C-alpha positions in Angstrom: -57.6 -299.3 6.9 -56.9 -295.9 5.3 -60.0 -293.7 4.7 -59.6 -291.2 1.9 -61.8 -288.2 2.7 -63.5 -286.5 -0.3 -61.8 -283.3 -1.4 -63.7 -280.2 -0.3 -65.2 -278.2 -3.1 -64.9 -274.4 -3.0 -67.7 -272.4 -4.6 -66.5 -270.4 -7.5 -67.6 -267.0 -8.6 -68.2 -268.0 -12.2 -70.9 -270.5 -11.2 -73.7 -268.0 -11.6 -72.6 -266.9 -15.0 -72.1 -270.6 -16.0 -75.7 -271.4 -15.0 -77.0 -268.4 -17.0 -75.1 -269.3 -20.1 -76.2 -273.0 -19.9 -79.8 -271.7 -19.8 -79.2 -269.8 -23.1 -76.7 -271.6 -25.3 -76.4 -275.2 -26.4 -72.8 -275.3 -25.2 -70.5 -273.4 -22.9 -66.7 -273.4 -23.2 -64.8 -272.7 -20.0 -61.3 -271.4 -20.7 -58.5 -270.7 -18.4 -55.1 -271.8 -17.1 -54.3 -275.4 -16.1 -55.2 -276.4 -12.6 -57.5 -273.5 -11.9 -60.5 -275.7 -11.3 -62.3 -275.7 -14.7 -63.0 -279.5 -14.7 -64.0 -279.7 -11.0 -66.6 -276.8 -11.4 -67.9 -278.2 -14.7 -68.4 -281.6 -13.1 -70.8 -280.0 -10.6 -73.1 -279.2 -13.5 -72.4 -282.2 -15.8 -74.6 -285.3 -16.1 -72.1 -287.2 -18.1 -68.4 -286.6 -19.0 -65.6 -287.4 -21.4 -62.2 -286.8 -20.0 -59.7 -286.7 -22.9 -56.6 -286.7 -20.7 -57.7 -289.8 -18.8 -54.8 -292.3 -19.3 -57.0 -295.3 -18.6 -56.6 -298.2 -21.0 -54.0 -296.3 -23.0 -56.0 -293.1 -23.4 -59.1 -295.0 -24.6 -61.3 -291.9 -24.3 -59.1 -289.9 -26.7 -58.9 -292.7 -29.2 -62.6 -293.1 -29.2 -63.1 -289.4 -29.7 -60.7 -289.3 -32.6 -62.3 -292.4 -34.2 -66.0 -291.6 -33.7 -66.6 -288.0 -32.6 -70.4 -288.3 -32.9 -70.4 -291.2 -30.4 -68.0 -289.3 -28.1 -70.4 -286.4 -27.7 -73.3 -288.7 -27.1 -74.4 -288.8 -23.5 -76.7 -287.3 -20.9 -76.8 -283.5 -21.0 -75.0 -281.5 -20.0 -72.1 -283.6 -21.3 -68.7 -282.5 -20.2 -65.9 -282.6 -22.8 -62.7 -281.9 -20.8 -59.6 -280.5 -22.6 -61.4 -280.5 -25.9 -58.4 -279.0 -27.8 -56.8 -282.5 -27.7 -59.4 -283.6 -30.2 -60.6 -280.4 -31.9 -63.1 -282.2 -34.2 -65.3 -282.7 -31.1 -66.2 -279.0 -31.4 -67.8 -279.4 -34.8 -69.5 -282.7 -33.6 -71.0 -280.9 -30.6 -72.1 -278.0 -32.8 -73.9 -280.4 -35.2 -75.5 -282.2 -32.2 -76.8 -278.9 -30.8 -78.6 -278.2 -34.1 -79.8 -281.8 -34.2 -81.4 -281.4 -30.8 -83.4 -278.5 -31.9 -81.3 -275.8 -30.3 -82.0 -276.9 -26.8 -79.7 -275.1 -24.3 -77.4 -276.7 -21.8 -76.2 -279.7 -23.9 -72.5 -279.4 -23.5 -69.8 -278.0 -21.3 -66.4 -277.9 -22.9 -63.2 -277.0 -20.9 -59.8 -276.0 -22.3 -56.5 -274.7 -21.2 -55.2 -274.0 -24.7 -56.3 -273.3 -28.2 -56.0 -276.1 -30.8 -53.1 -276.4 -33.1 -53.4 -274.1 -36.1 -53.8 -277.0 -38.5 -56.6 -278.6 -36.4 -58.9 -275.7 -35.7 -62.6 -276.5 -36.0 -64.4 -275.8 -39.3 -67.1 -273.6 -37.7 -66.8 -270.9 -35.1 -69.7 -272.2 -33.0 -71.5 -268.8 -33.1 -75.0 -269.0 -31.7 -74.3 -272.4 -30.2 -71.2 -271.9 -28.0 -70.7 -269.3 -25.3 -67.2 -268.7 -23.9 -66.5 -268.2 -20.2 -63.2 -267.3 -18.6 -62.1 -269.0 -15.4 -59.1 -267.9 -13.4 -57.4 -269.3 -10.3 -59.1 -268.6 -7.0 -59.5 -265.1 -5.6 -59.0 -264.1 -2.0 -62.8 -264.2 -1.6 -63.0 -267.7 -3.0 -60.2 -268.8 -0.8 -62.0 -267.5 2.3 -59.3 -264.9 2.9 -61.6 -261.9 2.1 -64.5 -261.0 4.4 -66.5 -259.8 1.4 -67.8 -256.9 3.4 -67.2 -254.5 0.5 -69.0 -255.5 -2.7 -67.8 -254.3 -6.1 -71.4 -254.4 -7.2 -72.2 -251.9 -4.5 -69.4 -249.6 -5.5 -70.6 -249.8 -9.1 -74.1 -248.7 -7.9 -72.7 -245.8 -6.0 -72.7 -247.2 -2.5 -70.1 -245.9 0.0 -68.4 -248.3 2.4 -66.8 -247.7 5.8 -65.8 -249.6 8.8 -64.6 -252.9 7.3 -61.2 -253.8 8.6 -58.6 -255.7 6.7 -56.5 -258.3 8.4 -53.5 -258.5 6.1 -50.0 -257.3 6.9 -46.8 -257.4 4.8 -46.0 -261.0 5.8 -49.4 -262.4 5.0 -49.4 -260.5 1.7 -46.1 -262.1 0.8 -47.6 -265.5 1.7 -50.7 -264.8 -0.5 -48.5 -263.9 -3.5 -46.3 -266.9 -3.3 -49.2 -269.3 -2.6 -51.4 -268.0 -5.4 -54.9 -269.2 -6.1 -54.4 -272.8 -7.1 -57.2 -275.0 -5.7 -54.8 -277.9 -5.2 -52.6 -275.7 -3.0 -55.3 -275.0 -0.5 -54.3 -276.3 2.9 -50.6 -276.7 1.9 -47.7 -274.5 3.1 -46.2 -271.8 0.9 -43.2 -274.0 -0.1 -45.5 -276.7 -1.5 -47.7 -274.1 -3.3 -44.6 -272.5 -4.8 -43.4 -275.9 -6.0 -46.7 -276.3 -7.9 -46.2 -272.9 -9.6 -42.6 -273.9 -10.5 -43.8 -277.2 -12.0 -46.4 -275.3 -14.0 -43.7 -273.1 -15.5 -41.6 -276.2 -16.4 -44.6 -277.9 -18.1 -45.4 -274.8 -20.1 -41.8 -274.4 -21.2 -41.0 -278.0 -21.9 -44.3 -279.3 -23.3 -47.3 -277.0 -23.7 -45.9 -274.4 -26.2 -44.7 -277.0 -28.6 -48.1 -278.7 -28.5 -49.8 -275.5 -29.7 -48.4 -275.6 -33.2 -46.3 -278.8 -33.3 -43.0 -276.8 -33.4 -40.2 -277.6 -31.0 -39.3 -274.7 -28.6 -36.2 -274.2 -26.6 -37.4 -274.6 -23.0 -34.6 -272.5 -21.6 -35.5 -269.6 -23.9 -39.2 -270.0 -22.9 -38.2 -269.8 -19.3 -36.1 -266.7 -19.9 -39.1 -265.0 -21.5 -41.3 -266.0 -18.6 -38.7 -264.6 -16.1 -38.5 -261.4 -18.0 -42.3 -261.1 -17.9 -42.2 -261.8 -14.2 -39.6 -259.0 -13.6 -41.8 -256.6 -15.5 -45.1 -257.8 -14.0 -47.6 -255.0 -13.4 -45.7 -252.6 -15.7 -46.2 -251.4 -19.2 -43.0 -252.9 -20.4 -42.9 -252.9 -24.2 -41.5 -255.8 -26.3 -38.4 -253.7 -26.8 -38.0 -253.4 -23.0 -38.5 -257.1 -22.6 -35.9 -258.0 -25.3 -33.4 -255.6 -23.7 -34.1 -257.1 -20.3 -33.2 -260.5 -21.8 -29.8 -259.2 -22.7 -29.7 -260.5 -26.2 -30.6 -264.1 -25.2 -33.8 -264.1 -27.3 -34.5 -262.2 -30.5 -37.4 -259.7 -30.8 -39.2 -262.0 -33.2 -38.8 -265.1 -30.9 -39.9 -263.1 -27.8 -43.0 -261.9 -29.5 -43.8 -265.4 -30.7 -43.3 -266.9 -27.3 -45.5 -264.3 -25.6 -48.3 -264.9 -28.1 -48.0 -268.7 -27.5 -48.1 -268.1 -23.7 -51.3 -266.2 -24.2 -52.7 -269.2 -26.2 -52.1 -271.5 -23.3 -53.7 -269.0 -20.8 -50.3 -268.4 -19.1 -50.3 -264.7 -20.0 -53.5 -262.6 -19.9 -53.0 -259.1 -21.3 -54.8 -256.2 -19.7 -56.0 -254.0 -22.6 -55.8 -250.2 -22.7 -59.1 -248.4 -21.9 -60.8 -246.7 -24.8 -63.6 -244.7 -23.2 -65.1 -243.1 -26.3 -64.4 -243.4 -30.0 -64.3 -239.7 -30.5 -62.7 -238.8 -27.2 -60.0 -236.1 -27.7 -57.9 -237.8 -25.0 -55.0 -239.6 -26.7 -54.4 -242.9 -25.0 -51.5 -245.2 -25.3 -52.8 -248.5 -26.6 -50.1 -250.9 -25.4 -51.3 -253.9 -23.4 -50.1 -254.7 -19.9 -48.7 -258.2 -19.7 -50.1 -260.0 -16.7 -49.4 -263.6 -15.7 -52.3 -265.9 -15.0 -51.5 -266.1 -11.2 -49.2 -264.0 -9.0 -47.5 -267.1 -7.8 -46.2 -267.7 -11.3 -44.3 -264.4 -11.2 -43.0 -265.2 -7.7 -41.9 -268.7 -8.8 -40.2 -267.4 -11.9 -38.3 -264.9 -9.8 -37.4 -267.5 -7.1 -39.2 -265.3 -4.5 -40.2 -266.7 -1.1 -42.3 -264.9 1.6 -39.0 -264.2 3.4 -37.2 -262.7 0.4 -40.2 -260.6 -0.5 -40.2 -259.0 2.9 -36.6 -257.9 2.2 -37.7 -256.3 -1.1 -40.7 -254.1 -0.7 -40.6 -252.8 -4.3 -41.0 -256.3 -5.7 -43.6 -257.1 -3.0 -45.5 -254.0 -4.1 -45.5 -255.0 -7.8 -46.6 -258.6 -7.0 -49.3 -257.3 -4.7 -50.6 -255.2 -7.6 -50.6 -258.4 -9.7 -52.6 -260.1 -6.9 -55.1 -257.3 -6.8 -55.5 -257.1 -10.6 -56.1 -260.8 -10.7 -59.0 -260.5 -8.2 -60.4 -257.3 -9.7 -60.6 -259.0 -13.1 -62.7 -261.8 -11.7 -64.9 -259.5 -9.7 -65.4 -257.2 -12.7 -66.4 -260.1 -15.0 -68.9 -261.2 -12.4 -70.5 -257.8 -12.7 -70.5 -257.8 -16.5 -67.6 -255.3 -16.7 -64.1 -255.4 -18.0 -60.7 -254.6 -16.6 -58.4 -252.2 -18.4 -55.5 -249.9 -17.7 -55.2 -246.1 -18.4 -52.1 -244.4 -19.7 -52.4 -241.2 -21.8 -50.1 -239.2 -23.9 -49.3 -236.9 -21.0 -48.0 -239.9 -19.0 -51.0 -239.7 -16.7 -51.9 -243.2 -15.6 -53.8 -245.3 -13.1 -53.3 -249.0 -12.4 -56.8 -250.2 -13.6 -60.1 -249.0 -14.9 -63.2 -251.1 -14.3 -65.6 -250.3 -17.2 -68.7 -251.3 -19.0 -69.6 -250.6 -22.6 -72.4 -248.2 -21.5 -70.0 -245.7 -20.1 -69.9 -246.7 -16.5 -66.3 -246.6 -15.3 -64.2 -246.7 -12.1 -60.5 -245.7 -12.0 -58.5 -247.8 -9.5 -55.1 -247.3 -7.9 -53.4 -250.2 -6.1 -51.0 -249.6 -3.2 -49.3 -251.9 -0.8 -49.9 -249.7 2.3 -52.2 -246.9 3.5 -49.2 -244.5 3.5 -49.7 -244.2 -0.3 -53.4 -243.3 -0.3 -52.9 -239.6 -0.9 -50.5 -240.2 -3.8 -53.0 -242.6 -5.3 -55.9 -240.2 -4.8 -53.9 -237.5 -6.7 -53.7 -239.8 -9.8 -57.4 -240.8 -9.6 -58.6 -237.2 -9.3 -56.3 -236.1 -12.2 -57.7 -238.8 -14.5 -61.3 -237.9 -13.5 -60.7 -234.2 -14.4 -59.0 -235.1 -17.6 -61.8 -237.4 -18.8 -64.6 -235.0 -17.7 -63.0 -232.1 -19.4 -62.8 -234.2 -22.6 -66.6 -234.7 -22.5 -66.7 -238.1 -20.8 -69.1 -239.0 -18.0 -67.6 -238.8 -14.5 -66.7 -242.1 -12.8 -69.3 -243.7 -10.5 -66.5 -244.0 -7.9 -62.8 -243.6 -7.5 -61.1 -246.5 -5.6 -57.8 -247.2 -3.9 -57.1 -250.8 -3.2 -54.6 -251.3 -0.4 -52.8 -254.2 1.2 -52.6 -253.1 4.8 -52.8 -250.2 7.2 -56.4 -249.1 6.9 -60.1 -249.9 7.1 -62.6 -249.3 4.3 -63.6 -245.6 4.3 -64.3 -242.7 2.0 -61.7 -239.9 2.1 -62.7 -236.2 2.3 -61.6 -236.1 -1.4 -64.4 -238.6 -2.3 -62.1 -241.6 -2.8 -63.2 -245.0 -1.7 -60.4 -246.9 0.1 -60.8 -250.7 0.2 -58.4 -253.3 1.8 -58.1 -256.1 -0.7 -59.1 -258.7 1.9 -62.6 -257.2 2.4 -63.5 -257.0 -1.3 -65.9 -259.3 -3.1 -67.9 -259.3 -6.4 
């Protein structure tokens, strides 16, 4: 007799925010890439569910939802509607039901890995009834690979950290990059995890983009654009740069269209430029930094393995930056803050800025090893001086995230150094 053990559930950082939103709004939409754990987490809060991608009885759930949306959203609350974009009319049905139930919070949890087709968008926005929540693949902290000794919340409040030792080295960083944060890859070797990322790319190129607007896409051209994005991961490559990188394979218009569609299926998540103050005299470049949903996608698109990355430290450094930005984005969101990049007209830049609307901000540099701490500190201090001279508030902290070679400490220049594998929200 074969005994199938229940799959272990890993606590996710967004759970606190999900609970808060369910206590305020009638419905919560959890958005994010495929396979990041949206449905699994939603099921821990749901009392009933409708899985639209369930193939049972020839996709009976989907047929029922298309035929009678009102009946489909009926069920014990919170009711989970999984992959709602497959039957977009369910949005309007749930919105109506929220009103019909007197505005009671916590009625529905929707999940989605893409936006609906343009000709099937809901009639109403859901304003006042729906709250949106972004979910990403797992961070090092969620995977149990970060000790969590240094809290971003503490850094935001001005706390200084020292003595927390990281355990990563170049080999383990390469492994983390290739494996990524896919819940289904936990416990599997890097080869299996990489195969999942490659399969994800194939599904996006061959199926998902065409489903967004019903137009047929050339899978090979989609893959070419993804590979170009991977080669330029963690850079401020412009569309012109990407098109040149493609060597004439894809036109500028087609490349722009594909990148937009990749964002709509949560494959690309652009990091916006930081705009600290509307009347700030500092002239900032407003281009977005293209960022793939998980570092393993960039590694898979490049055909990188842990072994090949150890022979190419430049690429390993760029993909480590991608890994760190991925985690910082999740940790910043958990603290009610956003993640941005800074690049001004004088070509002064830092890898990331964690900022809140009220003016609180933290410039961040990301470096593979401790040997680059002084160089990173120079950039952070230059940005601080530039912004303060322009009339902005000083940052609450200046942070260098490193991969290996140091413990957490504050330098004599006032810069907080943090190994990525000791960081937590």
